Residue frames as qw, qx, qy, qz and C-alpha x, y, z in Angstrom:
[[0.115, 0.780, -0.588, -0.182, 63.51, 99.55, -21.20],
 [0.500, -0.237, 0.833, 0.007, 63.78, 95.81, -20.68],
 [0.690, 0.481, 0.535, -0.080, 61.27, 95.01, -23.44],
 [0.394, 0.889, -0.151, -0.178, 62.81, 97.59, -25.76],
 [0.161, -0.657, 0.725, 0.133, 66.24, 96.07, -25.23],
 [0.605, 0.024, 0.796, 0.003, 64.92, 92.59, -25.97],
 [0.632, 0.705, 0.295, -0.126, 63.25, 93.78, -29.18],
 [0.220, 0.881, -0.392, -0.150, 66.46, 95.51, -30.23],
 [0.394, -0.439, 0.804, 0.080, 68.47, 92.39, -29.39],
 [0.690, 0.313, 0.652, -0.024, 66.18, 90.24, -31.55],
 [0.502, 0.855, 0.042, -0.124, 66.43, 92.76, -34.40],
 [0.053, -0.796, 0.587, 0.140, 70.21, 92.88, -34.08],
 [0.535, -0.202, 0.817, 0.070, 70.52, 89.10, -34.13],
 [0.682, 0.550, 0.478, -0.067, 68.24, 88.87, -37.17],
 [0.358, 0.908, -0.181, -0.119, 70.21, 91.51, -39.07],
 [0.252, -0.651, 0.708, 0.106, 73.49, 89.87, -38.10],
 [0.677, 0.070, 0.733, 0.022, 72.28, 86.47, -39.30],
 [0.627, 0.735, 0.247, -0.070, 71.23, 87.94, -42.64],
 [0.145, 0.891, -0.415, -0.112, 74.60, 89.67, -43.12],
 [0.453, -0.423, 0.781, 0.076, 76.49, 86.46, -42.25],
 [0.722, 0.327, 0.610, -0.005, 74.43, 84.50, -44.79],
 [0.504, 0.861, 0.016, -0.073, 75.02, 87.05, -47.55],
 [0.061, -0.803, 0.585, 0.092, 78.76, 87.23, -46.84],
 [0.609, -0.183, 0.770, 0.041, 78.99, 83.42, -46.79],
 [0.712, 0.559, 0.425, -0.028, 77.20, 83.24, -50.17],
 [0.332, 0.916, -0.213, -0.069, 79.47, 85.86, -51.71],
 [0.278, -0.650, 0.703, 0.071, 82.63, 84.20, -50.39],
 [0.709, 0.076, 0.701, 0.028, 81.49, 80.81, -51.68],
 [0.635, 0.738, 0.227, -0.032, 80.74, 82.32, -55.09],
 [0.152, 0.911, -0.379, -0.054, 84.08, 84.15, -55.26],
 [0.301, -0.566, 0.768, 0.014, 86.20, 81.21, -54.09],
 [0.598, 0.088, 0.797, 0.012, 84.40, 78.44, -55.97],
 [0.507, 0.684, -0.117, -0.511, 84.26, 80.02, -59.41],
 [0.872, 0.065, 0.455, 0.166, 84.81, 77.11, -61.84],
 [0.614, 0.744, 0.090, 0.249, 86.08, 79.43, -64.58],
 [0.106, -0.925, 0.347, -0.116, 88.85, 80.98, -62.45],
 [0.697, 0.354, -0.569, 0.254, 92.34, 79.52, -62.34],
 [0.743, -0.430, -0.408, 0.310, 93.95, 78.34, -59.10],
 [0.416, 0.051, -0.147, 0.896, 96.19, 81.43, -59.03],
 [0.220, -0.449, -0.203, -0.842, 93.17, 83.73, -59.31],
 [0.701, -0.540, -0.420, -0.203, 91.31, 81.81, -56.57],
 [0.690, -0.233, -0.348, 0.590, 94.40, 82.01, -54.35],
 [0.195, 0.191, -0.037, 0.961, 94.68, 85.78, -54.87],
 [0.446, -0.530, -0.328, -0.642, 90.96, 86.19, -54.14],
 [0.755, -0.467, -0.442, 0.130, 91.37, 84.24, -50.90],
 [0.520, -0.086, -0.240, 0.815, 94.30, 86.46, -49.88],
 [0.070, -0.366, -0.153, -0.915, 92.23, 89.54, -50.69],
 [0.616, -0.562, -0.413, -0.367, 89.37, 88.26, -48.54],
 [0.719, -0.344, -0.398, 0.455, 91.78, 87.66, -45.64],
 [0.303, 0.090, -0.090, 0.944, 93.13, 91.20, -45.93],
 [0.318, -0.467, -0.291, -0.772, 89.59, 92.63, -46.10],
 [0.716, -0.514, -0.469, -0.060, 88.59, 90.60, -43.04],
 [0.606, -0.198, -0.325, 0.699, 91.63, 91.84, -41.12],
 [0.054, 0.280, 0.053, 0.957, 90.72, 95.44, -41.95],
 [0.532, -0.525, -0.351, -0.564, 87.15, 95.00, -40.71],
 [0.768, -0.404, -0.454, 0.202, 88.33, 93.18, -37.59],
 [0.514, -0.057, -0.251, 0.818, 90.77, 95.96, -36.68],
 [0.107, -0.601, -0.213, -0.763, 88.15, 98.71, -36.70],
 [0.209, -0.237, -0.676, 0.666, 87.28, 100.36, -33.40],
 [0.032, -0.773, -0.619, -0.135, 83.92, 101.95, -32.54],
 [0.108, 0.507, -0.036, 0.854, 83.52, 105.71, -32.37],
 [0.343, -0.379, -0.712, 0.481, 83.00, 106.47, -28.68],
 [0.003, -0.060, -0.097, 0.993, 81.73, 110.01, -29.30],
 [0.449, -0.243, -0.480, -0.713, 78.19, 109.05, -30.40],
 [0.224, -0.135, 0.727, -0.635, 76.39, 108.80, -27.05],
 [0.752, 0.128, 0.083, -0.642, 73.00, 107.82, -28.52],
 [0.763, 0.301, -0.552, -0.151, 74.52, 104.85, -30.32],
 [0.217, 0.292, -0.819, 0.443, 76.39, 103.83, -27.18],
 [0.491, -0.066, 0.498, -0.712, 73.14, 103.89, -25.19],
 [0.847, 0.213, -0.174, -0.454, 71.48, 101.63, -27.75],
 [0.593, 0.344, -0.717, 0.125, 74.44, 99.26, -27.56],
 [0.094, -0.239, 0.746, -0.615, 74.15, 99.21, -23.75],
 [0.706, 0.035, 0.232, -0.668, 70.45, 98.37, -23.96],
 [0.841, 0.279, -0.403, -0.229, 71.11, 95.47, -26.34],
 [0.383, 0.359, -0.776, 0.351, 73.99, 94.23, -24.19],
 [0.348, -0.181, 0.613, -0.685, 71.84, 94.31, -21.04],
 [0.828, 0.127, 0.032, -0.545, 69.08, 92.38, -22.79],
 [0.743, 0.361, -0.562, -0.048, 71.60, 89.75, -23.89],
 [0.047, -0.433, 0.774, -0.459, 72.81, 89.07, -20.34],
 [0.541, -0.238, -0.795, -0.139, 71.51, 85.76, -19.00],
 [0.475, -0.548, 0.198, -0.659, 69.28, 86.04, -15.99],
 [0.047, 0.202, -0.925, 0.319, 69.87, 83.76, -13.07],
 [0.513, -0.360, -0.696, -0.352, 67.02, 81.32, -12.54],
 [0.449, -0.376, -0.636, 0.503, 67.52, 81.66, -8.81],
 [0.048, -0.169, -0.135, 0.975, 67.20, 85.45, -8.95],
 [0.380, -0.170, -0.480, -0.772, 64.06, 85.17, -11.05],
 [0.539, -0.385, -0.749, -0.014, 62.56, 82.71, -8.57],
 [0.319, -0.327, -0.485, 0.746, 63.36, 85.02, -5.65],
 [0.118, 0.040, -0.112, -0.986, 61.81, 87.98, -7.45],
 [0.483, -0.279, -0.629, -0.542, 58.62, 86.02, -8.20],
 [0.508, -0.396, -0.709, 0.286, 58.38, 84.88, -4.58],
 [0.179, -0.245, -0.292, 0.907, 58.84, 88.42, -3.28],
 [0.272, -0.094, -0.341, -0.895, 56.16, 89.66, -5.66],
 [0.536, -0.363, -0.722, -0.243, 53.71, 86.97, -4.49],
 [0.432, -0.376, -0.597, 0.562, 54.40, 87.81, -0.84],
 [0.020, -0.116, -0.055, 0.992, 53.88, 91.51, -1.51],
 [0.409, -0.226, -0.520, -0.715, 50.55, 90.80, -3.23],
 [0.549, -0.409, -0.726, 0.064, 49.39, 88.65, -0.30],
 [0.306, -0.293, -0.414, 0.806, 50.39, 91.37, 2.16],
 [0.154, -0.025, -0.183, -0.971, 48.47, 93.99, 0.14],
 [0.506, -0.331, -0.655, -0.453, 45.37, 91.77, 0.10],
 [0.492, -0.401, -0.665, 0.394, 45.57, 91.30, 3.89],
 [0.143, -0.202, -0.207, 0.947, 45.86, 95.05, 4.41],
 [0.317, -0.148, -0.398, -0.848, 42.86, 95.72, 2.15],
 [0.551, -0.386, -0.723, -0.158, 40.78, 93.09, 3.95],
 [0.409, -0.367, -0.546, 0.633, 41.70, 94.56, 7.34],
 [0.002, -0.099, -0.002, 0.995, 40.86, 98.08, 6.17],
 [0.427, -0.177, -0.473, -0.750, 37.47, 97.10, 4.75],
 [0.437, -0.330, -0.825, 0.141, 36.40, 94.99, 7.76],
 [0.346, -0.792, -0.193, -0.465, 33.95, 96.67, 10.14],
 [0.046, 0.514, -0.614, 0.597, 35.46, 97.82, 13.43],
 [0.410, -0.231, -0.863, 0.183, 34.87, 95.49, 16.37],
 [0.407, -0.624, -0.121, -0.656, 32.00, 96.45, 18.63],
 [0.131, 0.165, -0.803, 0.558, 32.24, 96.23, 22.40],
 [0.512, -0.471, -0.637, -0.332, 29.36, 94.66, 24.35]]
């Protein structure tokens, strides 16, 4: 799930970046039209503000559980991981591997013989 969330997060960020670039290009084209009068440009700017307010005021549909699960996975992947926690986890893993090797060596050693 961790890898899947990271892949989805990367996909989401890529799609978001593309949308932002397209919107920026459209807004620049609409607001910097050399053939439009100042009144028309002003009205276009007001229209864009109204459209932005409408999009910003939308709320997500909470009934779609599959979509919510995907959003949770992406959100979990986006959380920063503490360097200290990662170091502790790596140390615990190393210690566990060493312990397993010791147990295997002890199990495969011949039993001591008494003289």
